[in-house]
C-alpha positions as CSV (number, residue, x, y, z in Angstrom):
1,M,0.0,0.0,0.0
2,N,3.0,2.3,0.6
3,E,4.0,2.4,-3.0
4,Q,0.6,4.0,-3.9
5,R,1.2,7.0,-1.6
6,S,1.3,10.4,-3.4
7,R,4.9,11.2,-4.1
8,R,6.8,13.8,-6.1
9,L,10.1,11.9,-6.1
10,P,10.8,8.2,-6.0
11,V,12.9,8.5,-2.8
12,G,13.1,10.8,0.2
13,A,10.6,12.1,2.8
14,E,7.4,13.6,1.5
15,I,4.6,15.4,3.4
16,Q,1.2,13.7,2.7
17,A,-1.9,15.7,2.2
18,E,-3.9,13.3,4.4
19,G,-1.3,13.7,7.2
20,G,2.1,12.3,8.1
21,V,5.3,11.8,6.1
22,H,6.0,9.0,3.7
23,F,9.6,7.8,3.6
24,R,11.3,5.8,0.9
25,V,15.0,4.9,0.5
26,W,17.1,2.5,-1.6
27,A,19.3,0.5,0.7
28,P,19.9,-3.0,-0.9
29,R,23.0,-3.5,1.3
30,Q,20.7,-3.8,4.3
31,K,18.2,-6.5,5.3
32,K,16.2,-4.2,7.6
33,T,15.9,-0.4,7.8
34,S,14.1,1.8,10.3
35,I,13.2,5.5,10.5
36,V,14.5,7.1,13.7
37,L,12.3,10.2,14.3
38,E,14.0,12.7,16.6
39,N,11.7,14.5,19.1
40,G,13.9,17.1,20.7
41,H,14.8,16.1,24.2
42,E,12.5,13.1,24.1
43,V,13.5,9.5,23.3
44,P,13.7,9.1,19.5
45,T,10.9,7.1,18.0
46,V,12.0,4.1,15.9
47,I,9.7,2.9,13.1
48,P,10.5,-0.2,11.1
49,M,10.2,0.3,7.3
50,I,8.6,-2.2,4.9
51,A,10.9,-3.9,2.5
52,E,9.9,-3.5,-1.1
53,S,11.5,-5.2,-4.1
54,N,14.9,-4.3,-5.5
55,G,16.3,-3.0,-2.2
56,Y,13.8,-0.3,-1.5
57,F,12.2,0.3,1.9
58,S,9.3,2.6,2.7
59,C,6.7,3.5,5.4
60,L,4.2,6.2,6.4
61,V,4.8,7.8,9.7
62,P,1.6,9.5,10.8
63,Q,3.2,11.4,13.7
64,A,5.8,13.1,11.5
65,G,5.2,16.4,9.7
66,T,6.9,19.4,8.2
67,G,10.1,20.2,10.1
68,S,10.5,16.6,11.6
69,L,14.1,15.5,12.0
70,Y,14.9,12.0,11.1
71,R,17.6,9.5,10.2
72,Y,17.9,5.9,9.0
73,Q,19.1,3.0,11.2
74,F,20.1,-0.4,10.0
75,E,19.9,-3.8,11.6
76,D,23.6,-4.2,12.1
77,G,24.3,-1.3,14.5
78,D,23.3,1.8,16.4
79,E,24.8,4.3,13.9
80,L,22.3,6.7,12.3
81,Y,22.5,8.0,8.8
82,P,21.0,11.0,7.0
83,D,18.7,10.5,4.0
84,P,20.5,10.3,0.7
85,A,17.6,12.3,-0.8
86,S,17.2,14.7,2.2
87,R,15.6,18.0,1.2
88,F,17.5,19.8,4.0
89,Q,20.3,19.2,6.5
90,P,20.0,21.9,9.1
91,E,23.0,20.7,11.1
92,G,25.2,19.8,8.1
93,P,25.7,16.6,6.2
94,E,26.4,14.5,9.2
95,G,23.3,15.6,11.1
96,P,19.7,14.6,10.9
97,S,17.6,15.2,7.8
98,Q,14.5,17.4,7.9
99,A,11.1,16.8,6.3
100,I,10.3,19.8,4.0
101,D,7.0,20.7,2.4
102,P,7.8,22.4,-0.9
103,A,4.1,23.3,-1.4
104,A,4.2,25.5,1.7
105,F,6.0,28.3,-0.1
106,T,3.8,30.9,-1.9
107,W,5.2,31.8,-5.3
108,T,4.4,35.0,-7.1
109,D,6.0,34.2,-10.5
110,Q,2.9,32.6,-12.1
111,N,3.4,34.8,-15.2
112,W,7.0,33.8,-15.6
113,T,7.3,31.7,-18.8
114,G,11.0,30.9,-18.5
115,L,13.7,31.9,-21.0
116,R,15.6,30.8,-24.0
117,L,19.3,30.9,-24.6
118,S,19.2,33.6,-27.3
119,G,19.8,37.0,-25.9
120,Q,21.1,35.9,-22.5
121,V,23.9,37.5,-20.5
122,I,25.1,35.1,-17.8
123,Y,26.4,36.1,-14.4
124,E,28.3,33.4,-12.4
125,M,27.7,33.8,-8.7
126,H,28.9,32.1,-5.5
127,I,26.4,32.9,-2.8
128,G,28.9,32.5,0.0
129,T,31.2,35.3,-1.4
130,F,28.9,37.5,-3.4
131,T,28.1,39.5,-0.3
132,R,29.7,39.9,3.1
133,E,26.8,38.1,4.7
134,G,27.0,35.2,2.2
135,T,23.3,34.4,2.3
136,W,20.4,34.1,-0.2
137,E,18.7,37.1,1.5
138,A,21.8,39.3,1.2
139,A,22.4,38.4,-2.4
140,S,18.7,39.1,-3.3
141,R,19.2,42.7,-2.3
142,H,21.6,43.2,-5.2
143,L,19.5,41.6,-8.0
144,Q,17.8,44.8,-9.1
145,E,21.2,46.4,-9.8
146,L,22.3,43.3,-11.8
147,A,19.2,43.5,-13.9
148,A,19.8,47.2,-14.5
149,T,23.4,46.4,-15.6
150,G,22.1,44.2,-18.3
151,I,22.5,40.8,-16.7
152,T,19.7,38.4,-17.7
153,L,20.6,35.0,-16.3
154,L,22.3,34.1,-12.9
155,E,24.4,30.9,-12.8
156,I,24.7,29.8,-9.2
157,L,27.7,27.7,-8.1
158,P,26.6,24.4,-6.5
159,V,24.5,24.6,-3.4
160,A,24.0,20.9,-2.6
161,E,24.9,20.4,1.1
162,F,28.6,19.9,1.8
163,A,30.9,19.6,4.8
164,G,32.4,22.5,6.7
165,S,31.5,26.2,7.0
166,F,32.7,27.3,3.6
167,G,33.6,25.9,0.2
168,W,33.0,26.2,-3.5
169,G,30.2,23.6,-3.4
170,Y,31.7,21.0,-5.8
171,D,32.1,18.5,-2.9
172,G,28.3,18.2,-2.3
173,V,27.0,15.0,-0.7
174,D,23.3,15.7,-0.3
175,L,22.1,16.5,-3.8
176,F,18.6,17.5,-2.9
177,A,19.5,19.6,0.1
178,P,20.4,23.3,-0.4
179,T,23.2,24.0,2.0
180,R,22.3,25.4,5.4
181,L,25.2,27.9,5.0
182,Y,23.2,30.2,2.8
183,G,19.8,29.9,4.5
184,T,16.7,27.6,4.3
185,P,15.2,26.0,1.2
186,D,12.5,28.6,1.3
187,D,15.2,31.4,1.3
188,F,16.4,29.9,-1.9
189,R,12.9,29.8,-3.3
190,R,12.4,33.5,-2.3
191,F,15.7,34.4,-4.1
192,V,14.4,32.8,-7.3
193,D,11.0,34.4,-6.9
194,N,12.5,37.8,-6.5
195,A,14.8,37.3,-9.5
196,H,11.9,36.4,-11.7
197,S,10.0,39.5,-10.6
198,L,13.0,41.5,-11.9
199,G,13.2,39.6,-15.2
200,L,16.2,37.6,-14.2
201,G,16.5,33.8,-14.8
202,V,18.4,31.5,-12.4
203,V,20.3,28.3,-13.4
204,L,22.1,26.1,-10.9
205,D,25.5,24.5,-11.3
206,V,25.0,20.8,-10.5
207,V,27.7,18.1,-9.9
208,Y,26.7,14.6,-11.2
209,N,30.2,13.2,-11.7
210,H,31.3,12.5,-8.1
211,F,30.3,13.1,-4.4
212,G,32.4,14.8,-1.8
213,P,34.6,13.0,0.7
214,V,33.0,14.1,3.9
215,G,29.4,13.3,4.9
216,N,29.1,10.8,2.1
217,F,27.3,7.8,3.5
218,L,26.1,6.2,0.3
219,R,28.2,3.1,0.6
220,S,26.3,2.2,3.8
221,F,23.1,2.0,1.7
222,S,24.6,0.4,-1.4
223,L,28.0,-0.4,-2.8
224,D,26.5,0.0,-6.3
225,Y,26.4,3.8,-6.2
226,F,30.0,3.8,-7.4
227,T,32.1,2.0,-10.0
228,D,35.9,1.3,-10.3
229,R,35.6,0.9,-14.1
230,Y,36.0,4.6,-14.6
231,E,38.0,7.3,-12.9
232,T,37.4,11.0,-12.1
233,E,39.9,13.6,-10.9
234,W,37.8,14.3,-7.8
235,G,36.5,11.0,-6.4
236,E,34.8,7.7,-7.2
237,A,32.9,7.6,-10.5
238,L,29.2,7.1,-10.3
239,N,27.7,3.8,-11.6
240,F,25.5,4.8,-14.5
241,D,25.8,1.7,-16.6
242,G,26.9,-1.3,-14.4
243,V,25.1,-3.8,-12.2
244,N,22.2,-2.2,-10.2
245,S,22.8,1.1,-11.9
246,A,19.1,1.9,-12.5
247,P,18.4,3.4,-9.0
248,V,21.6,5.4,-9.3
249,R,20.5,6.8,-12.6
250,E,17.0,7.4,-11.1
251,L,18.5,9.4,-8.2
252,I,20.5,11.7,-10.5
253,I,17.8,12.1,-13.2
254,C,15.0,13.0,-10.8
255,N,17.4,15.4,-9.0
256,A,17.6,17.4,-12.2
257,G,13.8,17.6,-12.4
258,Y,13.6,18.4,-8.7
259,W,15.5,21.7,-8.9
260,I,13.4,22.8,-11.9
261,D,10.1,21.8,-10.3
262,E,10.4,22.6,-6.6
263,F,12.6,25.7,-7.0
264,H,11.3,27.1,-10.3
265,L,14.8,27.2,-11.7
266,D,15.4,28.2,-15.3
267,G,17.9,25.5,-16.0
268,L,21.1,23.7,-14.9
269,R,24.8,23.9,-15.6
270,L,26.3,20.4,-15.6
271,D,29.8,20.3,-14.2
272,A,32.6,18.3,-16.0
273,T,30.3,16.3,-18.2
274,Q,33.4,14.4,-19.6
275,A,33.5,12.7,-16.2
276,I,29.8,11.5,-16.4
277,V,30.8,8.2,-18.1
278,D,27.9,6.1,-19.4
279,R,28.0,3.5,-22.1
280,S,24.3,2.7,-22.0
281,P,22.2,2.9,-25.2
282,R,20.7,6.2,-23.9
283,H,23.3,8.4,-22.1
284,V,22.3,9.6,-18.7
285,V,22.9,13.2,-19.7
286,L,20.2,12.9,-22.3
287,E,17.8,11.6,-19.7
288,I,18.9,14.4,-17.3
289,A,17.9,16.9,-20.0
290,E,14.6,15.2,-20.6
291,S,13.8,15.1,-16.9
292,A,14.6,18.8,-16.5
293,R,12.5,19.9,-19.5
294,T,9.5,17.7,-18.4
295,A,9.7,19.2,-14.9
296,A,9.6,22.7,-16.4
297,G,6.2,22.0,-18.0
298,G,5.3,25.0,-20.2
299,R,8.3,27.0,-19.1
300,S,11.4,27.3,-21.3
301,I,14.7,26.4,-19.6
302,V,18.4,26.5,-20.5
303,L,20.8,23.6,-20.0
304,I,24.5,24.3,-20.1
305,G,27.4,21.9,-20.0
306,E,31.1,22.1,-19.1
307,N,33.0,19.7,-21.3
308,E,36.8,19.9,-21.4
309,P,37.3,17.7,-24.5
310,Q,34.9,20.0,-26.4
311,D,32.5,17.2,-27.5
312,V,29.5,18.9,-29.3
313,R,27.4,15.8,-29.0
314,F,26.2,17.4,-25.8
315,V,24.5,20.2,-27.6
316,R,23.2,18.3,-30.6
317,A,19.6,17.3,-30.7
318,P,18.7,13.8,-29.6
319,E,17.4,13.0,-33.1
320,D,20.9,13.8,-34.4
321,G,22.6,11.5,-31.9
322,G,23.1,14.3,-29.3
323,F,22.3,14.7,-25.6
324,G,20.0,17.7,-25.9
325,L,21.8,20.5,-23.9
326,D,21.6,24.1,-25.1
327,A,25.1,25.4,-24.6
328,L,28.7,24.6,-23.7
329,W,31.5,26.6,-22.1
330,N,34.2,27.6,-24.5
331,D,37.6,27.4,-22.8
332,D,39.4,28.1,-26.0
333,Y,38.2,31.6,-26.1
334,H,39.2,32.2,-22.5
335,H,42.7,30.8,-23.0
336,S,43.4,33.0,-26.0
337,A,42.1,36.0,-24.1
338,M,44.3,35.3,-21.1
339,V,47.4,35.0,-23.2
340,V,46.7,38.5,-24.5
341,L,45.8,39.9,-21.1
342,S,48.6,38.3,-19.1
343,G,51.4,37.8,-21.7
344,H,51.8,34.2,-20.6
345,N,51.0,31.0,-22.5
346,E,52.1,28.3,-20.1
347,A,50.3,25.2,-18.8
348,Y,47.0,24.7,-20.5
349,Y,47.4,28.0,-22.3
350,T,50.4,26.5,-24.2
351,D,48.5,25.9,-27.5
352,H,47.0,29.4,-27.6
353,L,49.0,32.4,-28.8
354,G,46.4,35.1,-28.5
355,A,46.9,36.0,-32.1
356,P,44.3,38.0,-34.0
357,Q,43.2,35.0,-36.1
358,E,42.3,33.1,-33.0
359,F,39.7,35.7,-32.0
360,I,38.3,35.9,-35.5
361,S,38.0,32.1,-35.6
362,A,36.5,31.9,-32.1
363,I,33.9,34.6,-32.9
364,K,33.1,32.9,-36.2
365,W,33.2,29.2,-35.3
366,G,33.2,28.9,-31.5
367,Y,35.8,26.2,-30.6
368,L,39.3,26.7,-31.9
369,Y,40.2,23.1,-31.5
370,Q,37.7,20.9,-33.4
371,G,39.8,17.8,-33.9
372,Q,43.4,19.1,-34.3
373,L,46.4,18.0,-32.4
374,Y,46.6,19.6,-29.0
375,S,50.2,19.5,-27.9
376,W,49.5,20.2,-24.2
377,Q,47.6,16.9,-23.9
378,G,49.5,15.1,-26.7
379,K,46.3,14.1,-28.5
380,R,43.6,15.5,-30.7
381,R,41.0,17.8,-29.0
382,G,37.5,18.8,-29.9
383,T,34.9,17.8,-32.5
384,P,33.6,19.6,-35.6
385,A,31.3,22.5,-34.5
386,F,30.8,24.5,-37.7
387,D,27.1,24.0,-37.7
388,I,26.6,24.9,-34.0
389,S,24.7,28.2,-33.3
390,P,27.0,30.9,-31.9
391,A,24.7,31.4,-28.9
392,A,25.4,27.8,-27.9
393,F,29.0,28.8,-27.0
394,I,29.4,30.4,-23.6
395,H,32.3,32.9,-23.8
396,F,34.1,34.4,-20.8
397,I,37.3,35.9,-19.7
398,Q,36.8,35.0,-16.0
399,N,35.1,32.2,-14.1
400,H,35.5,30.7,-10.6
401,D,38.1,28.1,-11.8
402,Q,40.3,30.4,-13.9
403,V,40.5,33.3,-11.5
404,A,41.5,30.9,-8.7
405,N,44.1,29.2,-10.9
406,S,46.8,31.7,-10.0
407,A,49.0,32.4,-7.0
408,R,47.0,35.3,-5.8
409,G,43.5,34.6,-7.2
410,E,43.8,37.7,-9.3
411,R,41.2,38.9,-11.7
412,C,42.3,39.5,-15.2
413,H,41.9,43.3,-15.1
414,T,44.7,43.4,-12.6
415,L,46.9,41.3,-14.8
416,S,46.7,43.5,-17.9
417,S,46.7,47.1,-19.0
418,P,43.4,49.0,-18.6
419,G,43.2,49.6,-22.3
420,R,43.7,45.9,-23.2
421,F,41.1,44.9,-20.6
422,R,38.5,47.4,-22.0
423,A,39.1,46.2,-25.5
424,M,38.8,42.5,-24.5
425,T,35.6,43.3,-22.6
426,A,34.1,44.9,-25.7
427,L,35.0,41.8,-27.8
428,L,33.4,39.6,-25.2
429,L,30.2,41.5,-24.9
430,L,29.6,42.4,-28.6
431,G,30.4,39.0,-30.1
432,P,27.5,36.7,-31.2
433,Q,28.2,34.1,-28.5
434,T,26.5,34.1,-25.1
435,P,28.7,36.1,-22.8
436,M,29.3,35.2,-19.1
437,L,30.7,37.5,-16.4
438,F,32.0,36.3,-13.0
439,Q,30.7,38.1,-9.9
440,G,32.3,41.5,-9.5
441,Q,33.7,41.5,-13.0
442,E,31.3,44.2,-14.1
443,F,32.9,46.7,-11.7
444,G,36.4,45.5,-11.6
445,A,36.2,44.0,-8.1
446,S,39.5,44.3,-6.2
447,S,38.8,41.1,-4.2
448,P,40.7,38.0,-5.3
449,F,38.9,34.7,-5.6
450,F,40.8,31.7,-4.2
451,Y,40.2,28.0,-4.0
452,F,38.8,27.4,-0.5
453,A,37.5,24.2,1.2
454,D,36.9,23.8,4.9
455,H,38.7,20.5,5.3
456,H,41.2,19.9,8.2
457,G,43.5,17.2,9.5
458,E,44.8,14.7,7.0
459,L,42.2,15.6,4.4
460,G,43.0,19.3,4.7
461,E,46.7,18.6,4.2
462,Q,45.9,16.4,1.2
463,V,43.8,19.2,-0.4
464,R,46.5,21.8,0.3
465,K,49.2,19.6,-1.3
466,G,47.0,18.7,-4.2
467,R,46.3,22.3,-4.9
468,L,50.0,23.2,-4.9
469,H,50.7,20.2,-7.2
470,F,47.9,21.3,-9.6
471,L,49.3,24.8,-9.9
472,E,52.8,23.5,-10.6
473,Q,51.8,23.0,-14.2
474,F,52.3,26.8,-14.5
475,R,56.1,27.3,-14.8
476,S,55.8,30.6,-13.1
477,L,54.2,29.1,-10.0
478,R,56.8,26.4,-9.3
479,G,59.2,28.4,-7.2
480,E,59.2,28.1,-3.5
481,A,58.7,31.9,-3.0
482,V,55.6,31.9,-5.2
483,Q,54.2,28.8,-3.6
484,N,54.5,30.3,-0.2
485,C,52.2,33.1,-1.4
486,I,49.4,30.6,-2.2
487,P,46.9,30.7,0.6
488,D,45.8,27.6,2.5
489,P,42.4,26.4,1.1
490,A,41.3,25.5,4.6
491,G,42.1,29.0,6.0
492,R,39.1,31.0,7.0
493,Q,40.8,34.1,5.8
494,T,41.2,32.6,2.4
495,F,37.4,32.4,2.2
496,E,36.9,35.9,3.7
497,R,39.3,37.6,1.3
498,S,37.3,36.2,-1.6
499,K,34.2,38.1,-0.7
500,V,33.1,40.8,-3.1
501,D,32.8,44.4,-1.9
502,Q,29.5,45.5,-3.5
503,G,30.4,49.1,-2.7
504,E,32.9,49.1,-5.5
505,R,30.1,49.3,-7.9
506,Q,30.1,53.0,-7.1
507,T,33.8,53.6,-6.4
508,H,34.9,51.7,-9.6
509,H,32.3,53.5,-11.7
510,E,34.5,53.7,-14.9
511,I,34.7,49.9,-15.3
512,Y,31.0,49.6,-14.3
513,C,30.0,52.2,-16.8
514,L,32.0,50.3,-19.5
515,H,30.1,47.1,-18.9
516,R,26.7,48.7,-18.6
517,D,27.1,50.7,-21.8
518,L,28.3,47.6,-23.7
519,L,25.4,45.5,-22.6
520,T,23.1,48.3,-23.6
521,L,24.6,48.4,-27.0
522,R,24.4,44.6,-27.3
523,R,20.7,44.7,-26.3
524,E,19.5,47.8,-28.2
525,D,21.6,47.6,-31.4
526,A,19.8,45.2,-33.8
527,V,23.0,44.0,-35.5
528,F,24.7,42.9,-32.2
529,R,21.4,41.7,-30.7
530,A,20.9,39.3,-33.7
531,Q,23.9,37.0,-32.7
532,R,24.4,36.0,-36.3
533,S,27.8,34.5,-37.1
534,D,26.8,34.2,-40.7
535,W,26.7,38.0,-40.8
536,L,30.2,38.2,-39.6
537,H,33.6,38.1,-41.3
538,G,37.0,39.1,-40.0
539,A,40.5,40.0,-41.2
540,V,43.9,40.4,-39.5
541,L,45.2,44.0,-39.8
542,G,48.4,43.7,-37.9
543,P,50.4,41.6,-35.4
544,E,47.8,42.3,-32.6
545,A,45.0,44.0,-34.5
546,F,42.0,42.8,-36.4
547,V,38.6,43.8,-37.8
548,L,35.2,42.1,-37.5
549,R,32.5,43.2,-39.9
550,F,28.9,42.5,-39.2
551,F,26.9,42.6,-42.4
552,G,23.5,43.6,-40.9
553,G,21.4,43.7,-44.0
554,D,18.6,46.2,-43.6
555,E,19.9,47.1,-40.1
556,G,23.2,48.3,-41.6
557,D,26.7,47.1,-41.1
558,R,29.0,47.4,-38.1
559,L,32.8,47.4,-37.8
560,L,34.4,46.3,-34.6
561,L,38.1,47.2,-34.7
562,V,40.3,45.6,-32.0
563,N,43.9,46.3,-31.4
564,F,45.7,44.7,-28.4
565,G,49.0,46.2,-29.4
566,R,50.4,49.7,-30.1
567,D,48.8,52.2,-32.5
568,L,48.6,50.8,-36.0
569,K,48.9,53.1,-39.0
570,L,47.7,51.6,-42.3
571,A,48.9,53.7,-45.3
572,E,47.6,51.0,-47.6
573,V,44.3,49.3,-46.8
574,P,43.8,46.5,-49.3
575,E,41.1,45.0,-47.1
576,P,37.5,45.1,-48.4
577,L,36.0,44.6,-45.0
578,L,37.2,48.1,-44.2
579,A,35.3,49.6,-47.1
580,P,32.1,51.5,-46.2
581,P,28.8,50.6,-47.7
582,E,28.0,52.4,-51.0
583,E,27.4,56.1,-50.6
584,S,28.3,56.0,-47.0
585,R,31.2,56.6,-44.7
586,W,32.2,55.2,-41.3
587,E,31.2,57.1,-38.2
588,L,32.3,56.3,-34.7
589,L,29.5,54.7,-32.7
590,W,31.4,53.6,-29.5
591,S,35.0,53.5,-28.2
592,S,36.7,51.8,-25.3
593,E,38.9,54.9,-25.1
594,A,36.1,57.2,-24.1
595,P,37.2,59.3,-21.1
596,W,34.2,58.1,-18.9
597,Y,35.7,54.6,-19.1
598,G,39.1,55.8,-18.0
599,G,40.3,56.1,-21.6
600,G,42.5,58.8,-23.2
601,G,40.2,59.7,-26.0
602,T,39.8,58.4,-29.6
603,P,41.6,60.0,-32.5
604,S,40.1,60.1,-36.0
605,L,40.4,56.7,-37.6
606,E,40.5,57.9,-41.2
607,T,42.8,60.9,-41.6
608,G,42.7,61.1,-45.4
609,E,46.3,59.8,-45.5
610,Y,46.0,56.6,-43.5
611,W,43.8,54.5,-41.3
612,L,44.7,54.7,-37.6
613,V,43.7,51.7,-35.4
614,P,44.4,53.0,-31.9
615,G,46.4,50.8,-29.6
616,H,44.9,48.9,-26.6
617,A,41.5,49.8,-27.8
618,A,38.3,48.6,-29.4
619,V,36.0,50.9,-31.5
620,V,32.7,50.3,-33.1
621,L,31.9,52.0,-36.4
622,A,28.5,52.4,-38.1
623,P,27.8,53.7,-41.7
624,K,26.5,57.1,-42.2
625,R,24.9,57.8,-45.5
626,I,26.4,60.6,-47.6
627,V,24.0,62.9,-49.4
628,M,25.4,63.4,-52.9
629,L,24.5,66.6,-54.7
630,F,25.1,66.5,-58.5
631,K,25.0,69.8,-60.5
632,V,24.1,69.1,-64.2
633,E,25.3,71.7,-66.6
634,G,24.0,71.8,-70.2
635,R,24.5,73.8,-73.4
636,L,21.7,75.6,-75.2
637,G,21.5,75.5,-78.9
638,G,23.4,73.5,-81.5
């Protein structure tokens, strides 16, 4: 009779309309399982569960309700375990689980229809460091300003419950439980509801390739959660295609739908999809995508993947053999950008030179490596992506990983000249791909962003040494003096120093104005708004300079001139992309060297004697029609 109870999810604790809480768990390793209901200072109540088939146990507990704390107990001992599908862990991953009623929250976003990828500007946010308070409520107070800046879609770093009092969130162990560090599940819902009221979408970064090392009790329930047939860099691989893998797949697949359904999220970002290994006829990522879209009902959602090998199957349609995601991060673009901004092409930047043609190709085709030899890895990298929409590539010059992958967690505006940074920002925000900013980037945040994880003892030492070893791939970070500057990931100060000072939105007004104006141009100019790579062609003009021409049809053409080097004078210009449309001349529409951005002014680009492409700058030109007056003279008579 238990299996006929009304349930939203196949496992976990669910409040019943007729009263009580229905519990269901997969624990094939155990012969008997009980619910231990904690009653404050009273003696806990132990309720035996009914064994179902295939290792499931379930029961209805009439005396339980919203807020009840519970754990599981097995026949072979007194140890208590939290629910693998817990909706909240108020005392952390090793404490009791709490029964949550998702229907108790009152939503006000009934008119919100979701969003599509086209036209989005993504903002990556870590709730714990976005504000000094590090809570959903505090972050919510800044959403209106983000919307006014031109941000449209928030990408939240993982929030599944993890051990310690701070961390990035990629070591989650309770996939259905928003971490208690940022507030309650309803605080998360309130954040999303507020974002929707301001026209902002919210997607969540989820980790389906491994579980964290602390508070991970899954092996006590079943050894089949994991497999040794595959490896990941961060922990045991999940069993998606081996013996007894069906319940493991079910847990992950329904988790994707859970976030979309119970938190009204607008999509997911799947971490390190190359480590989600599945040789089943239907890849689990495809079923994750299907689950999320089904849960969305009539709403449109956006599904984003991170994939280091650059496998575009993830964004191809299922009918074309793909997995049905909408977009993929493009590391190639970031790597070329960082070579220009920093002057270094070591470690995984080795195969990128920051040459003008790289940017032309990335803006035109997305990935730079689509099957060529990649010397850093000693093998071919990437797959052909010529037919992929430009919006399906997420372009960025900062993200949580890349900022932290340095000795001092420095943001790229501190590693480059102001002019180069402004020019690179213009290229990022005016290109046809989907741009992504990292929290604080829009106002040149002075705060670093470090790798931090609240692990201590032997595990903390392993993490610290592992981090130093990882950074040794950068030649410049191998010296003892530099390594001594790298902060301890377990240090509370490492976490505190990574917090963004939101007041810099006012004090760094020049960089903020740059981003706001560029996003306005992207949104309001029909040519840039179209995100049409087929309208776009490019040419190299000099060692560090290039031109991109957007053929906008009835909307008119646009020229984007970018020069990361010194001033470039072109006495001869045998490049047709520089030619203005018929009966027109080029007129300056926007310049990164405007004084209100901190620039030194923009000289005339066409002097009559030569073209001048200003150094460390980006300029946008638009055609202005020339009115031609012709005087016709005739002769009277013979």
